[in-house]
N, C-alpha and C positions, 0 to 999 in steps of 0.2 A: 446474419445468420438467424440467431434466435436470442432472445432475451432471457438470461438465466437468473436463478436464485441467487442473491447474495448472502454469503455465510455472514452469521452474526458473532460478535465477541463471544468466546466461550467454545467455539468449535476448534478443536484441536489443530486443523489445517491451518489456522491463522497464526500458530505460535510454532510451527515447524518449518525449518529451512526447505525451501523447493529444490529440486533438481534441475540441474542444467539441461537445457534442450539440446538433443544431439541429431535430431532428425528434422530438417526444415521441408515439410511436405504438406500436402492438402489438409492434414488434420491440424497442423499448425495454424495455417492460414484460416480454418474454420474457427479455431480457438481465438485467434485475434479479432475476427469479425464478431463472434461472440463477446467479447471483451468490449469491443467499440459499442455495439448494439446496447448492450447492458449499462455501461457507463453512461452514454448520452441519454437513455431512458430514465436513469435514476433522478435527476442528473447528478454527475459528479465531475471533478477535476482530473480524476485518474481511477484506475481500477487494475488490481494484480490478480493473475490467474488463481492464486490460492483463495482470493474471495469468492470464487464461484467454484471452489471445490477442486481445482486442478492444481496439483503441486509441482508446477513447472515455473522456470524463471522467465516469465513472460509479463509485461504490463503495457498499459494504454494510458493516455493522457489526452486532455482537451482543455487547453489553457489559452484564454484570449483569441479564440478561433484557430489556434495552432494545434492540430491533433495528429497525433502518432502512435506509435508502438515501439517497443524495445525488447529485444531477446538477449538473456545472459548478460545484463548489464553490469559494467564496473564503474564505479563512481569516483570523482576526482573532486574534492570540495574546496572553496576559497575558505581563508581564514576569517573574512568578515563574515560577522553574525546578523541575523535578522530574528526579530520577535514578532510573531503574528498569530492570530487565530487559526486553528486548524481542526477540522473534523475528519470524519472518515465514514464511509458507507457501511462499514460493518458495526459502527456505533451510531444508529440513527438519532439525530438530534443532539448530539454530544459535541460540543466545541469547546478547546481551551487554548490559551496562549502557549505556543510551542516553540522553543528555540531551534533554529536551523542555520546552515550555512547560506549567506547571501546569493552565493553563486555555486553552481555544479556543471561539471562536465561528466556526461554519461556515455560510455563508449560499450558498443555491443554490436548486435545485428539486427537487420530487419527479418521479415518472415520468410524471406527467399535465400537467407544465410549471407547477404551481402553486408560486410561492415559498415556502421553508421557511428556517428558523433553527434550528440545533441547536447547543446550548450544552453544554459539558462540562468537567469537572475530572478529574485524575489518568487512569484508565485510559481514560474516553471521549475525552479530550482527547488523550493518546497514539494512539489507533486514529484521530481524525480527522486528525491530523497525518501518521501514518504512511501512511494511505491516499491522502492528497491529495498525499504525496511520490511515490507511484507513478505518479500522473497526470502527474507532472512528470517522470517518468524517473529518479527519485531513489530508491535502495534504502536502508534502513536502515544498511548498513555504511558508507554516505557519511557518516553522522553520528558515526562512532567517531573516536576519537583516532587518529593515525598509529600508534601501538604495539598498539592493539586492533584497528584494521584489519588490520595485519600478521598479528596471533594469528587473527582471523577467516578471513583468507585461506588461512592454513596449514590451518586446522580445514576449511575448503571443500574444498581439494586432496585431503585426507585421507578425505573422505566417500564414501560409496558412490554417491551421487548425482552427484558432480562429472564434468562432461563430459557429461553425457546431452544437453545443448543441442547441444553440438557434434556429437555422433553423430548428432542429428537433422538436421544441416545448418545450424545457426546457430553461428556463431563466438563464442567467449566475448568478451564485451565488459565492461569494467570502466571505470566512469565515476564521477568525483568530481562532485558537485553544482555546477552552474555558478549557481544560484540562491542568494539571500541565505539563510544558514542562522539568521539573527538571533542569531547566536552560540551556536546548539545544536549545531554541529559544525563540521567542518573546511571 
């Protein structure tokens, strides 16, 4: 449909819990198309609706040529852990080692309201967790150790894009996850 602007860290929509989707209509299908177009143009491995300013529980992914979307996801995580570099389209150029579950099973719906289950390990599991975090108002730096978060914040403050959200009228908001991180973050 259309490539949308990606919201940057500091925009309050990124730290607010998104609302459940209750209507599976053409508007939702257009949102999924916009997410896919924007994600693939960026390019990224995933994109959540709040990242384009839409506070709904919808995200897309494209990992190893496996592309899809999920509405109203619920995650079940493996006990096995992976460590790996993680970045985010809302944090241009920023990448830090981030602990995540090695495997994830995501249950939810497609854009037509049909139930679906997506199972993934490694990068797909990481993408499913990362994007579901966005729907809960959690950004990946919330998952870093205090020392890594301090380094990330310094790198953010020194970036060219830092403060753009404030300049556009959104105050900088930094939030630590209020949700159970299952031992995968602070």
